[in-house]
SERO-4910 file (N, C-alpha, C, O; in steps of 0.05 Angstrom, whole numbers):
BEGIN
 pado doro    nc1    nc2    nc3   cac1   cac2   cac3    cc1    cc2    cc3    oc1    oc2    oc3
  Met    A     20    -27      6      1      3      0     14     25     -1     30     27     17
  Tyr    A     12     43    -16     26     69    -18      1     90    -13    -22     89    -22
  Phe    A     14    109      6      0    134     11      6    160     10     30    165     12
  Asp    A     -8    178      7      5    204      6    -21    224     12    -43    221      2
  Gly    A    -14    246     30    -33    263     34    -24    297     27     -3    306     36
  Ile    A    -38    310     16    -32    336      7    -50    356     17    -74    351     16
  Ala    A    -44    376     25    -66    402     29    -56    435     21    -33    443     26
  His    A    -70    448     14    -66    471      5    -89    491      6   -109    485     19
  Arg    A    -86    512     -5   -108    536      1   -136    525     -6   -157    531      6
  Glu    A   -134    508    -28   -156    506    -49   -169    474    -26   -193    470    -25
  Gly    A   -156    463    -17   -169    437      0   -149    418      0   -126    424     -7
  Ala    A   -154    394      7   -141    378     15   -146    348      7   -169    340     10
  Gly    A   -130    333     -1   -131    308    -15   -120    284     -5    -99    290      7
  Ala    A   -124    257     -5   -114    240      5   -107    214    -22   -127    208    -34
  Gly    A    -84    201    -31    -86    182    -45    -72    159    -32    -54    160    -14
  Ile    A    -85    133    -46    -79    113    -34    -78     93    -59    -95     94    -77
  Val    A    -53     73    -59    -57     52    -79    -47     27    -71    -26     22    -59
  Phe    A    -67      7    -80    -59    -18    -71    -51    -38    -94    -64    -42   -115
  Ile    A    -32    -47    -88    -15    -66   -113    -20    -97    -95    -13   -101    -71
  Thr    A    -32   -112   -111    -34   -142   -102     -9   -155   -105     12   -146   -116
  Ser    A    -13   -178    -93     13   -195    -99     13   -208   -129     33   -218   -140
  Gln    A    -15   -208   -143    -10   -211   -168     -1   -189   -190      3   -195   -214
  Gly    A      3   -166   -180      9   -139   -193     -7   -124   -200      0   -104   -212
  Glu    A    -37   -129   -193    -61   -113   -198    -58    -87   -179    -51    -84   -156
  Val    A    -65    -69   -199    -62    -41   -183    -89    -27   -179   -102    -20   -199
  Leu    A   -100    -22   -147   -124     -9   -139   -119     15   -131   -109     18   -109
  Pro    A   -126     38   -146   -124     64   -135   -144     78   -125   -165     75   -138
  Tyr    A   -145     95   -104   -168    106    -87   -157    133    -88   -133    136    -87
  Ser    A   -174    157    -89   -169    182    -82   -187    194    -66   -211    189    -69
  Phe    A   -181    209    -52   -207    215    -27   -200    252    -27   -177    263    -24
  Thr    A   -222    265    -31   -221    294    -21   -231    297      8   -251    286     16
  Leu    A   -213    312     23   -215    313     44   -234    338     50   -228    360     42
  Thr    A   -258    333     63   -277    355     73   -268    378     91   -283    397     95
  Gln    A   -244    376    101   -241    395    123   -209    405    114   -192    392    102
  Arg    A   -210    432    126   -178    447    115   -161    431    139   -170    424    161
  Cys    A   -140    429    131   -118    411    149    -90    420    144    -86    436    126
  Ser    A    -70    410    159    -42    412    157    -32    393    136    -49    375    130
  Asn    A    -10    392    123      1    367    106      7    344    125      5    322    114
  Asn    A     15    345    154     18    325    168     -9    311    171    -11    287    169
  Val    A    -32    326    176    -58    314    181    -68    300    156    -79    278    158
  Ala    A    -65    311    133    -70    300    109    -57    271    108    -69    250    103
  Glu    A    -33    275    113    -13    244    113    -30    224    130    -38    202    123
  Tyr    A    -34    233    151    -42    214    172    -77    203    159    -84    179    161
  Gln    A    -92    224    149   -114    214    138   -114    198    118   -133    182    116
  Ala    A    -91    197     98    -89    180     79    -80    155     87    -86    137     71
  Leu    A    -68    149    104    -55    124    122    -77    118    132    -84     96    124
  Ile    A    -94    130    149   -116    115    165   -136    106    149   -150     87    154
  Leu    A   -139    122    124   -166    111    106   -154     87     88   -172     74     76
  Gly    A   -128     81     84   -119     58     75   -120     33     95   -129     12     88
  Leu    A   -109     38    119   -109     21    138   -137     12    146   -140    -11    155
  Glu    A   -159     28    143   -185     20    146   -193      3    123   -203    -19    127
  Met    A   -189     11    100   -191    -12     75   -178    -35     82   -191    -55     83
  Ala    A   -159    -36     86   -144    -63     96   -158    -80    117   -161   -105    115
  Val    A   -166    -65    136   -180    -81    161   -211    -90    144   -219   -112    149
  Asp    A   -224    -75    129   -244    -87    114   -243   -110    101   -258   -130    103
  Ile    A   -223   -106     87   -216   -134     68   -205   -152     80   -200   -172     66
  Lys    A   -197   -151    108   -181   -169    125   -155   -182    110   -149   -206    105
  Gln    A   -141   -154    104   -116   -164     93    -97   -173    117    -94   -156    135
  Leu    A    -85   -193    119    -68   -204    139    -34   -194    133    -17   -190    150
  Gln    A    -32   -191    111      2   -185    107      0   -157     89     -9   -155     67
  Leu    A      8   -139    103     12   -110     85     40   -102     96     50   -105    118
  Gln    A     51    -86     64     72    -69     67     66    -41     56     60    -36     33
  Val    A     67    -19     82     61      5     77     83     19     66    105     14     75
  Phe    A     79     40     46    107     56     36     93     89     37     73     95     24
  Gly    A    104    102     50     99    131     45    121    144     46    143    135     53
  Asp    A    114    171     35    140    194     32    142    213     55    157    232     54
  Ser    A    126    207     75    124    229     99    143    219    124    134    205    142
  Lys    A    167    227    124    186    214    143    176    219    175    182    206    195
  Leu    A    161    242    172    151    241    201    125    223    203    121    215    226
  Val    A    113    218    192     87    195    199    101    173    199     99    161    220
  Ile    A    116    161    183    126    135    184    147    133    208    147    111    220
  Asn    A    163    150    216    178    146    241    162    148    266    170    134    285
  Gln    A    141    163    269    120    166    287    109    134    292    109    121    313
  Ile    A     99    127    267     85    101    280    106     78    278     95     56    281
  Leu    A    135     76    273    153     58    280    159     64    308    167     47    324
  Gly    A    154     89    316    169     98    350    192    109    344    210    103    359
  Ser    A    198    123    325    228    132    324    224    160    332    241    174    344
  Tyr    A    198    169    326    200    198    327    174    198    358    158    180    363
  Glu    A    176    218    370    154    224    392    136    240    378    143    255    360
  Val    A    109    236    388     89    249    374     83    273    391     69    269    411
  Lys    A     92    301    386     88    327    404     67    344    401     57    357    419
  Lys    A     60    345    376     41    361    369      7    350    379     -1    327    376
  Pro    A     -6    367    387    -33    352    400    -49    346    383    -62    327    388
  Glu    A    -53    357    361    -73    346    337    -64    328    322    -76    322    301
  Leu    A    -40    314    331    -31    291    313    -33    262    332    -30    239    322
  Val    A    -37    269    359    -41    248    378    -62    230    372    -58    206    369
  Leu    A    -85    243    370   -113    222    366   -107    199    338   -114    175    338
  Tyr    A    -92    215    316    -94    205    294    -69    177    294    -70    156    282
  His    A    -49    185    311    -30    168    313    -36    138    332    -29    115    328
  Lys    A    -51    148    351    -62    128    369    -86    111    350    -88     86    352
  Tyr    A   -101    124    337   -115    109    321   -100     89    297   -103     65    293
  Ala    A    -86    105    287    -71     86    270    -59     61    278    -58     41    265
  Gln    A    -48     65    303    -34     43    315    -56     20    327    -50     -4    331
  Arg    A    -76     29    332    -99      9    340   -105     -7    312   -107    -32    313
  Leu    A   -107      7    290   -115     -5    267    -94    -23    257   -100    -43    244
  Val    A    -69    -16    264    -49    -36    255    -45    -60    271    -36    -82    263
  Ser    A    -54    -54    299    -56    -80    319    -81    -95    306    -77   -119    311
  Trp    A   -100    -93    295   -120   -107    283   -116   -125    258   -132   -143    250
  Leu    A    -90   -116    245    -82   -130    222    -57   -150    226    -45   -147    247
  Gly    A    -50   -166    212    -35   -182    219     -5   -179    223      6   -176    244
  Glu    A      9   -179    192     44   -178    193     39   -149    180     22   -149    162
  Val    A     51   -124    187     45   -100    181     78    -88    184     92    -88    204
  Thr    A     86    -79    157    114    -67    157    114    -37    140    105    -34    117
  Phe    A    127    -14    157    126      4    144    155     17    139    175     14    154
  Gln    A    153     32    115    182     37    101    176     70     84    157     76     69
  His    A    194     84     91    194    108     81    210    105     51    229     91     45
  Val    A    193    125     35    205    115      6    205    147    -10    185    161     -7
  Pro    A    228    158    -26    227    180    -32    204    185    -51    195    165    -64
  Arg    A    194    211    -55    172    220    -67    175    210    -96    154    200   -105
  Lys    A    194    210   -110    192    201   -138    187    169   -140    181    156   -160
  Lys    A    189    163   -115    182    127   -119    147    130   -107    134    109   -106
  Asn    A    135    152   -100    107    148    -92     92    165   -111     73    177   -101
  Lys    A     97    168   -139     83    184   -156     55    178   -158     38    196   -161
  Arg    A     48    154   -156     22    145   -161      2    159   -139    -18    173   -142
  Ala    A     13    152   -119     -4    162    -92     -5    191    -94    -25    204    -91
  Asp    A     18    202    -98     18    235    -95      2    245   -120     -5    268   -120
  Ala    A     -3    233   -136    -20    240   -164    -46    243   -150    -58    265   -146
  Leu    A    -55    218   -140    -78    212   -132    -89    238   -107   -110    250   -107
  Ala    A    -73    240    -91    -75    262    -72    -77    287    -83    -90    304    -70
  Ala    A    -65    293   -103    -65    324   -111    -95    330   -131   -107    351   -133
  Leu    A   -101    303   -144   -126    311   -161   -150    308   -148   -152    293   -128
  Ala    A   -173    324   -158   -193    315   -144   -220    313   -170   -243    323   -172
  Ser    A   -206    295   -184   -227    290   -209   -215    257   -221   -201    241   -209
  Thr    A   -223    255   -239   -216    224   -249   -182    231   -261   -174    251   -273
  Leu    A   -172    213   -256   -145    206   -263   -139    185   -279   -144    162   -271
  Ser    A   -127    188   -302   -119    162   -320    -88    153   -318    -69    165   -329
  Leu    A    -88    133   -303    -63    118   -303    -56    107   -321    -74    103   -337
  Pro    A    -27     96   -330    -22     80   -349    -38     55   -351    -37     39   -332
  Gly    A    -57     48   -376    -62     25   -380   -101     38   -375   -120     23   -375
  Gln    A   -104     66   -373   -125     78   -377   -143     66   -349   -166     56   -351
  Thr    A   -131     67   -327   -148     57   -305   -165     78   -296   -156    101   -295
  Gln    A   -190     72   -290   -206     99   -286   -205     94   -252   -206     73   -239
  Val    A   -203    117   -245   -203    125   -211   -226    141   -208   -233    158   -224
  Val    A   -242    135   -183   -267    143   -171   -252    163   -152   -235    154   -137
  Val    A   -258    192   -153   -257    208   -127   -277    211   -108   -299    222   -113
  Cys    A   -269    201    -84   -285    200    -66   -284    224    -44   -263    237    -45
  Gln    A   -301    232    -28   -308    246     -6   -300    234     20   -306    211     25
  Gly    A   -286    249     37   -288    235     63   -266    251     82   -252    270     74
  Trp    A   -268    241    109   -257    257    127   -254    239    152   -275    234    164
  Val    A   -230    228    163   -234    211    185   -231    226    213   -215    245    218
  Val    A   -245    216    227   -254    230    256   -244    205    276   -258    185    277
  Pro    A   -223    206    289   -213    186    306   -237    180    328   -249    198    340
  Pro    A   -243    152    331   -260    142    350   -258    159    379   -240    176    381
  Pro    A   -275    155    397   -274    161    428   -252    147    437   -251    125    426
  Asn    A   -237    151    452   -214    134    462   -222    113    484   -208    108    503
  Asp    A   -248    100    479   -261     86    497   -241     59    507   -244     48    529
  Tyr    A   -221     52    486   -203     32    490   -179     42    512   -169     25    528
  Glu    A   -172     68    512   -157     80    526   -171     87    556   -157     87    576
  Glu    A   -194     90    558   -205     87    582   -205     67    595   -201     68    619
  Glu    A   -211     38    579   -211     17    589   -185     12    600   -183      3    623
  Glu    A   -160     18    583   -132     12    594   -122     31    619   -105     25    636
  Ser    A   -139     55    616   -128     68    645   -144     58    668   -134     58    690
  Glu    A   -174     48    663   -182     39    681   -168     15    694   -167     14    719
  Ala    A   -155     -7    677   -138    -26    686   -117    -22    697   -107    -37    714
  Glu    A   -102      7    687    -78     12    704    -85     23    738    -71     22    758
  Asn    A   -111     34    733   -117     46    763   -129     24    778   -140     31    799
  Ile    A   -130     -1    771   -142    -23    787   -122    -21    814    -98    -17    810
  Leu    A   -131    -24    838   -116    -26    859   -109    -56    869   -128    -68    877
  Phe    A    -83    -70    869    -79    -90    875    -78    -94    908    -72    -73    918
  Leu    A    -82   -111    925    -78   -112    953    -68   -139    963    -80   -158    953
  Arg    A    -54   -143    976    -48   -164    990    -45   -162   1023    -33   -145   1036
  Arg    A    -61   -191   1036    -62   -187   1062    -32   -196   1077    -18   -216   1072
  Ser    A    -29   -183   1088      3   -194   1107     -5   -214   1127    -29   -220   1129
  Phe    A     13   -225   1142      4   -239   1165     -8   -230   1182    -23   -246   1194
  Asp    A     -7   -205   1192    -18   -191   1212    -45   -189   1200    -63   -187   1216
  Gly    A    -51   -189   1176    -81   -180   1172    -82   -154   1156   -102   -146   1143
  Val    A    -65   -144   1158    -61   -112   1140    -62   -119   1113    -47   -136   1103
  Leu    A    -84   -105   1097    -80   -101   1070    -52    -83   1062    -45    -62   1072
  Leu    A    -41    -95   1046    -13    -80   1029    -19    -70   1006    -32    -85    991
  Arg    A    -13    -50    999    -18    -41    964      4    -57    954     25    -58    966
  Cys    A      0    -70    931     25    -78    911     34    -54    892     21    -36    882
  Leu    A     57    -60    890     73    -34    868     86    -54    847     94    -78    846
  Gly    A     84    -31    830     98    -43    806    135    -35    805    146    -25    824
  Thr    A    144    -41    786    169    -39    782    179     -7    791    194     -1    810
  Asp    A    167     10    774    169     44    776    166     51    805    183     64    817
  Glu    A    143     43    817    130     50    842    151     38    866    160     51    885
  Ser    A    156     15    861    174      0    882    202     17    885    215     19    906
  Leu    A    208     27    859    239     43    862    231     63    876    245     66    896
  Gln    A    211     78    872    204    103    885    199    102    917    206    120    931
  Ala    A    186     78    926    185     75    951    212     66    964    216     68    988
  Leu    A    231     55    947    254     50    965    274     75    965    290     76    983
  Gln    A    273     93    949    285    119    950    275    133    968    291    144    983
  Glu    A    249    136    971    238    156    993    241    142   1021    250    156   1039
  Ala    A    234    118   1025    238    108   1054    272    110   1060    280    116   1083
  His    A    287    107   1042    312    104   1055    327    128   1049    342    135   1067
  Ser    A    326    145   1025    342    173   1036    330    196   1023    342    214   1012
  Gly    A    298    192   1026    279    215   1022    282    237   1045    300    240   1060
  Val    A    259    250   1042    260    277   1063    260    260   1090    280    265   1105
  Cys    A    242    242   1098    245    227   1123    265    203   1129    266    190   1150
  Gly    A    279    200   1108    296    170   1110    316    173   1128    324    194   1136
  Glu    A    323    152   1135    346    148   1157    369    129   1149    385    119   1164
  His    A    369    126   1121    394    112   1111    390     84   1130    408     79   1146
  Lys    A    370     67   1128    365     44   1148    379     16   1126    383     13   1102
  Ser    A    383      2   1146    399    -20   1129    377    -36   1117    354    -27   1121
  Gly    A    379    -58   1104    361    -77   1095    341    -89   1104    321    -87   1090
  Pro    A    340   -103   1128    320   -111   1144    305    -91   1156    281    -94   1157
  Lys    A    314    -71   1167    299    -50   1173    284    -31   1154    264    -19   1160
  Leu    A    297    -30   1129    285    -17   1105    262    -32   1098    240    -21   1097
  His    A    263    -57   1095    243    -74   1084    224    -70   1109    201    -65   1101
  Phe    A    226    -71   1133    201    -70   1156    189    -40   1153    165    -37   1156
  His    A    202    -20   1148    195      8   1149    177     10   1116    160     27   1111
  Ile    A    184     -7   1101    163     -4   1076    133    -16   1083    111     -7   1077
  Lys    A    141    -39   1097    117    -57   1101     99    -41   1122     75    -42   1119
  Ile    A    110    -27   1144     88     -8   1157     84     16   1142     67     30   1154
  Met    A     94     26   1118     81     46   1103     57     30   1086     39     44   1077
  Gly    A     56      6   1082     30     -5   1074     42    -14   1043     23    -19   1027
  Tyr    A     59    -16   1036     68    -26   1009     82    -55   1011     96    -62   1030
  Tyr    A     74    -72    987     85    -97    982     94   -104    954     78    -95    937
  Trp    A    114   -116    943    121   -129    920    133   -150    921    153   -148    935
  Pro    A    131   -173    910    143   -198    908    172   -194    922    177   -201    945
  Thr    A    190   -183    906    220   -181    914    224   -161    931    244   -148    925
  Met    A    211   -154    950    216   -127    969    242   -139    986    263   -127    985
  Val    A    240   -156    998    265   -161   1015    290   -165   1001    309   -155   1014
  Lys    A    297   -176    980    317   -180    963    323   -151    953    346   -142    954
  Asp    A    300   -134    941    311   -104    933    319    -85    956    336    -68    949
  Cys    A    312    -85    982    313    -70    999    347    -84   1012    367    -70   1016
  Leu    A    346    -98   1014    383   -110   1015    395   -105    992    418    -99    998
  Asp    A    392   -104    969    406    -94    946    416    -61    947    438    -51    945
  Tyr    A    387    -49    951    385    -21    954    409    -10    975    429      4    972
  Ala    A    401    -23    996    418    -10   1019    447    -13   1019    462      3   1030
  Arg    A    456    -40   1005    479    -42   1003    492    -26    979    516    -20    981
  Arg    A    477    -18    959    487      0    937    493     30    947    510     44    935
  Cys    A    480     41    969    478     63    974    504     76    979    518     68    998
  Lys    A    512     98    962    539    107    969    543    118    990    565    114   1000
  Ala    A    525    134   1003    533    148   1028    531    129   1053    539    136   1075
  Cys    A    520    103   1048    520     89   1069    543     67   1073    547     54   1094
  Gln    A    558     65   1051    582     55   1044    607     74   1056    627     65   1068
  Leu    A    601     95   1051    620    116   1060    622    120   1095    643    119   1107
  His    A    595    124   1107    595    130   1131    588    106   1148    577    112   1169
  Ala    A    592     78   1144    581     55   1158    603     51   1182    626     58   1181
  Asn    A    593     39   1201    604     33   1224    629     13   1225    627     -9   1213
  Phe    A    649     19   1237    669     -4   1238    668    -15   1265    672      2   1283
  Ile    A    663    -36   1273    661    -44   1302    687    -67   1304    689    -91   1297
  His    A    704    -50   1317    730    -67   1326    729    -81   1361    743   -100   1368
  Gln    A    713    -71   1373    710    -74   1399    692   -104   1402    671   -108   1391
  Pro    A    704   -122   1417    693   -146   1421    664   -145   1439    660   -127   1456
  Leu    A    646   -165   1433    620   -164   1445    619   -167   1470    632   -185   1480
  Glu    A    605   -150   1486    605   -156   1511    571   -158   1530    551   -148   1520
  Val    A    572   -168   1551    546   -163   1560    535   -138   1566    547   -122   1580
  Leu    A    509   -133   1556    498   -104   1565    488   -103   1590    474   -121   1600
  His    A    496    -79   1601    477    -70   1621    457    -48   1620    463    -27   1631
  Pro    A    438    -49   1611    419    -32   1605    406    -13   1633    401    -23   1655
  Thr    A    403     15   1625    384     26   1646    360     25   1650    347     34   1631
  Val    A    347     17   1669    317      6   1670    302     31   1674    310     47   1691
  Ala    A    281     36   1658    263     58   1660    234     45   1661    227     30   1643
  Ser    A    218     49   1682    193     41   1692    172     41   1670    158     21   1665
  Trp    A    170     69   1654    149     68   1637    160     94   1616    180    107   1620
  Pro    A    143     99   1593    154    118   1574    160    150   1588    146    160   1606
  Phe    A    181    161   1578    190    188   1591    194    191   1622    190    210   1636
  Asp    A    204    167   1627    208    166   1657    237    171   1660    243    180   1682
  Ala    A    257    167   1642    283    172   1644    293    184   1622    287    174   1600
  Trp    A    308    204   1622    315    216   1594    352    223   1601    364    232   1621
  Gly    A    363    213   1573    396    223   1576    402    242   1560    398    240   1536
  Leu    A    412    262   1572    423    287   1559    452    288   1549    469    278   1563
  Asp    A    459    297   1527    485    301   1521    488    324   1502    468    334   1490
  Val    A    513    333   1497    519    360   1475    537    342   1450    554    326   1456
  Val    A    531    349   1427    550    339   1409    563    363   1394    550    382   1387
  Gly    A    587    362   1389    604    385   1381    629    390   1395    637    377   1415
  Pro    A    642    409   1385    637    427   1361    634    418   1332    655    407   1324
  Leu    A    616    421   1316    613    407   1291    619    432   1267    618    456   1274
  Pro    A    625    425   1244    631    447   1226    610    468   1227    586    460   1226
  Lys    A    617    497   1230    596    517   1228    577    516   1205    583    514   1181
  Ser    A    553    519   1215    533    514   1189    525    543   1178    534    561   1192
  Ser    A    514    549   1161    503    573   1149    494    588   1169    502    612   1170
  Gly    A    470    576   1190    461    594   1210    479    597   1230    468    605   1250
  Gly    A    500    594   1232    523    600   1252    518    577   1276    524    585   1298
  His    A    508    550   1274    505    537   1291    529    521   1291    542    521   1270
  Leu    A    540    504   1318    565    489   1324    555    469   1338    569    449   1337
  Tyr    A    532    467   1355    525    444   1377    501    431   1368    484    442   1355
  Ile    A    500    408   1376    471    396   1381    467    388   1406    484    372   1415
  Leu    A    447    394   1422    435    385   1446    413    361   1441    393    365   1427
  Ala    A    418    341   1450    404    318   1446    391    305   1469    406    305   1489
  Ala    A    369    294   1472    357    282   1493    343    254   1480    334    253   1457
  Thr    A    345    232   1499    340    208   1486    321    193   1511    333    192   1532
  Asp    A    296    183   1510    289    171   1529    290    140   1531    284    125   1512
  Tyr    A    296    133   1553    310    104   1556    288     84   1554    295     60   1552
  Phe    A    264     90   1554    240     69   1550    237     65   1523    240     44   1511
  Ser    A    231     87   1513    213     84   1481    241     88   1463    241     80   1440
  Lys    A    262    101   1473    284    106   1455    273    132   1436    280    136   1413
  Trp    A    256    148   1449    246    168   1432    270    194   1439    279    200   1461
  Ala    A    276    206   1418    297    233   1413    290    257   1408    274    258   1390
  Glu    A    295    276   1418    295    301   1414    320    317   1413    337    313   1430
  Ala    A    323    337   1392    347    347   1385    342    371   1376    322    377   1362
  Val    A    365    392   1384    361    419   1374    390    430   1360    407    413   1365
  Ser    A    398    447   1349    419    456   1334    425    484   1355    406    499   1362
  Leu    A    451    488   1363    455    510   1380    478    528   1373    499    516   1367
  Lys    A    478    552   1373    503    567   1368    528    563   1388    552    559   1381
  Glu    A    517    563   1417    532    558   1438    518    549   1463    497    559   1471
  Val    A    532    529   1474    522    514   1491    521    532   1523    541    535   1537
  Lys    A    500    541   1528    497    553   1559    475    544   1572    455    534   1562
  Lys    A    481    548   1599    462    538   1619    437    545   1614    420    528   1621
  Glu    A    428    569   1604    402    579   1602    393    560   1574    374    545   1578
  Asn    A    401    559   1555    396    540   1535    391    514   1540    376    503   1524
  Val    A    401    498   1559    398    470   1568    372    475   1584    354    460   1578
  Ala    A    367    492   1603    349    494   1615    321    497   1601    300    485   1607
  Asn    A    326    516   1580    299    519   1564    293    494   1546    271    486   1539
  Phe    A    316    485   1542    307    453   1524    289    434   1540    271    421   1529
  Ile    A    297    434   1569    289    414   1587    261    420   1588    243    403   1586
  Arg    A    257    449   1591    226    458   1600    213    454   1576    193    440   1578
  Val    A    219    462   1553    203    460   1528    201    438   1514    179    430   1506
  Asn    A    224    423   1510    224    401   1489    215    373   1510    202    355   1499
  Ile    A    222    371   1535    218    349   1548    192    355   1568    173    339   1565
  Ile    A    190    371   1583    172    372   1602    142    386   1597    121    380   1609
  Tyr    A    146    402   1579    118    415   1568    109    392   1550     85    385   1552
  Arg    A    123    380   1534    113    358   1513    107    331   1520     88    318   1511
  Phe    A    129    319   1544    121    293   1548    117    299   1578    111    277   1589
  Gly    A    117    316   1594    108    308   1626    139    312   1640    161    315   1628
  Ile    A    135    312   1665    159    318   1681    171    280   1687    159    261   1696
  Pro    A    193    282   1681    206    256   1681    216    248   1716    216    265   1734
  Arg    A    223    228   1719    225    217   1749    257    227   1747    261    241   1767
  Tyr    A    279    225   1731    303    236   1731    314    239   1706    303    230   1685
  Ile    A    336    252   1704    356    254   1674    379    248   1683    383    247   1707
  Leu    A    396    242   1664    421    231   1663    444    249   1649    444    246   1624
  Thr    A    462    266   1658    477    277   1649    504    272   1652    511    256   1670
  Asp    A    525    285   1634    552    286   1650    555    310   1665    536    323   1672
  Asn    A    585    316   1671    589    335   1693    602    365   1678    618    380   1689
  Gly    A    590    366   1653    598    395   1640    585    411   1655    567    406   1672
  Lys    A    596    438   1648    586    460   1662    557    468   1651    540    480   1664
  Pro    A    554    459   1626    524    467   1623    499    450   1634    474    454   1631
  Phe    A    511    432   1647    487    411   1660    491    415   1688    470    414   1701
  Asp    A    513    420   1700    520    420   1730    521    451   1740    541    465   1737
  Asn    A    502    459   1750    500    489   1755    474    497   1773    454    483   1775
  Lys    A    478    517   1782    455    525   1803    424    531   1789    402    529   1800
  Leu    A    428    537   1762    406    539   1747    390    514   1738    366    515   1735
  Met    A    404    492   1734    398    465   1739    388    459   1760    365    450   1759
  Asn    A    401    460   1781    381    456   1811    361    464   1817    344    451   1829
  Lys    A    358    497   1807    329    508   1811    308    490   1794    286    482   1801
  Ile    A    322    485   1770    301    471   1753    283    447   1760    259    445   1758
  Cys    A    304    426   1769    297    405   1788    285    409   1814    272    390   1823
  Asp    A    288    430   1828    272    438   1851    241    446   1843    221    440   1856
  Leu    A    241    462   1819    215    473   1813    198    451   1804    178    448   1817
  Phe    A    203    430   1781    190    416   1772    196    385   1788    185    366   1778
  Gly    A    208    380   1806    206    360   1824    220    332   1814    213    311   1824
  Phe    A    241    333   1793    254    313   1783    282    311   1795    290    329   1810
  Lys    A    298    290   1789    325    289   1802    343    291   1775    335    285   1753
  Gln    A    364    300   1781    388    300   1764    414    281   1770    428    283   1790
  Cys    A    418    263   1752    436    239   1759    463    246   1739    460    251   1715
  Asn    A    484    246   1751    510    254   1734    526    229   1731    533    217   1751
  Ser    A    534    218   1699    551    201   1695    579    202   1708    586    223   1718
  Ser    A    595    181   1707    620    174   1717    634    194   1702    627    201   1680
  Met    A    658    206   1714    675    226   1696    692    204   1683    699    182   1693
  Tyr    A    700    216   1654    714    204   1636    705    171   1628    721    154   1620
  Tyr    A    677    165   1632    669    138   1630    641    147   1611    620    151   1622
  Ala    A    642    149   1586    622    156   1569    601    131   1565    580    134   1552
  Ala    A    606    108   1576    585     81   1576    567     88   1595    547     74   1598
  Ala    A    572    111   1610    550    110   1636    532    119   1621    513    104   1623
  Asn    A    527    134   1608    504    150   1590    507    135   1562    512    148   1542
  Gly    A    503    108   1561    507     95   1535    493    104   1514    501    111   1492
  Leu    A    464    103   1523    440    108   1502    445    137   1490    447    139   1465
  Ala    A    448    158   1504    456    186   1495    478    185   1477    479    197   1455
  Glu    A    497    169   1488    525    164   1468    518    153   1442    527    162   1421
  Ala    A    501    134   1443    494    114   1410    479    130   1398    481    131   1373
  Phe    A    456    151   1412    440    164   1392    462    186   1383    465    188   1359
  Asn    A    475    200   1397    492    219   1384    508    207   1363    507    219   1342
  Lys    A    524    185   1364    532    170   1343    522    169   1318    530    178   1296
  Met    A    496    152   1326    481    154   1303    470    178   1285    471    178   1261
  Leu    A    459    198   1301    458    225   1290    478    236   1273    474    247   1252
  Cys    A    499    232   1286    526    247   1271    529    229   1245    534    243   1225
  Asn    A    528    203   1241    528    185   1221    507    192   1193    512    191   1169
  Leu    A    480    199   1208    459    204   1192    460    235   1176    448    241   1155
  Leu    A    475    250   1192    477    273   1182    501    272   1157    498    284   1136
  Lys    A    520    258   1162    538    258   1139    526    246   1115    534    255   1093
  Lys    A    507    226   1118    493    211   1094    472    233   1081    465    231   1057
  Ala    A    464    253   1096    440    265   1086    448    299   1081    432    311   1067
  Val    A    471    314   1090    476    334   1087    491    337   1059    503    318   1048
  Ser    A    491    363   1048    500    366   1018    532    367   1016    544    363   1037
  Lys    A    546    370    997    570    373    998    584    398   1014    607    397   1023
  Ser    A    573    413   1016    583    436   1024    582    436   1060    592    452   1076
  Lys    A    567    415   1066    564    412   1096    554    435   1117    557    433   1141
  Arg    A    541    454   1104    535    477   1117    507    479   1126    498    498   1139
  Asp    A    488    452   1117    460    457   1120    456    436   1134    438    420   1128
  Trp    A    471    432   1153    462    404   1176    438    412   1194    420    397   1202
  His    A    441    444   1200    423    452   1225    396    449   1213    376    446   1228
  Glu    A    392    449   1182    364    448   1174    349    414   1175    325    408   1172
  Arg    A    368    400   1177    363    370   1180    355    359   1204    348    335   1207
  Ile    A    356    378   1225    351    367   1251    315    367   1254    305    359   1275
***
């Protein structure tokens, strides 16, 4: 099948020539009833020819055209950018799917003279052999995209899987699963968790896909920030001696991290507090560590939010061991315990959180390392 379309001021036309396997020539000429561009006329000619091929149930078809744009868009080499061509392109693709084996090939205009002449003429054309051509009138209107709506409805179907806990988890595809991995591991609230913890976190988020365990392990291992700032444990394992807390927010461990590289806001230190029962942590960035800052942090971030604790555990630094801290303890009625000097393990939970916080900031901050105060 050879096709060609032409459009000018006087009107538009489409020419189609079928050549059978026995060499018989079947010419068709259509006068398009609406004004259009050359590209639309080319699509009109192609679609009219494909519709005729579908009507005669042609299973094998070779399509030749001199429009490089249309041929390459049908083959997928070119992207359809103009909105007026999108519906024609989709309808042509749909017609091709109804046929059997269809091939497309771009040919020069000189090899497409018959279809070009049929498109240019609006009356009877005498081909070699005095073949009579009847000029028809027509205009292709792409049908409503019902099939696209069906496809979009199929894409919008939500697949769920019930977990062992009875919770329904949403099943994700390849692209969505990668997006979930990126967001859970290193997104806005990502903590660069290890593979098993990342898998558990995504399940809590309510997502599932068949290879999520393997994908979580591989993603955590390939994370560049995790490889650069991973912990190297050289100390042999020992028996743990935990600090016992009776209920949530009963005991807090406080410590200061720093001095750190000066941030763009002028901050140098981090004051952190960790609940010994729930492991909940509170942290603020400070420009300098003063007793007033520590007292205000205990009052606003701990007492006003979680209630009065039974005791707090701090080191013997001047910001923690002073008269103002004694007044705060007497005012709210809690005790302050000081850890042994030069023995950081006495307040081990706070030290462990400080280490984890520093590692997390190393992974999350930018190359300038001056925006760490915005990440807390």
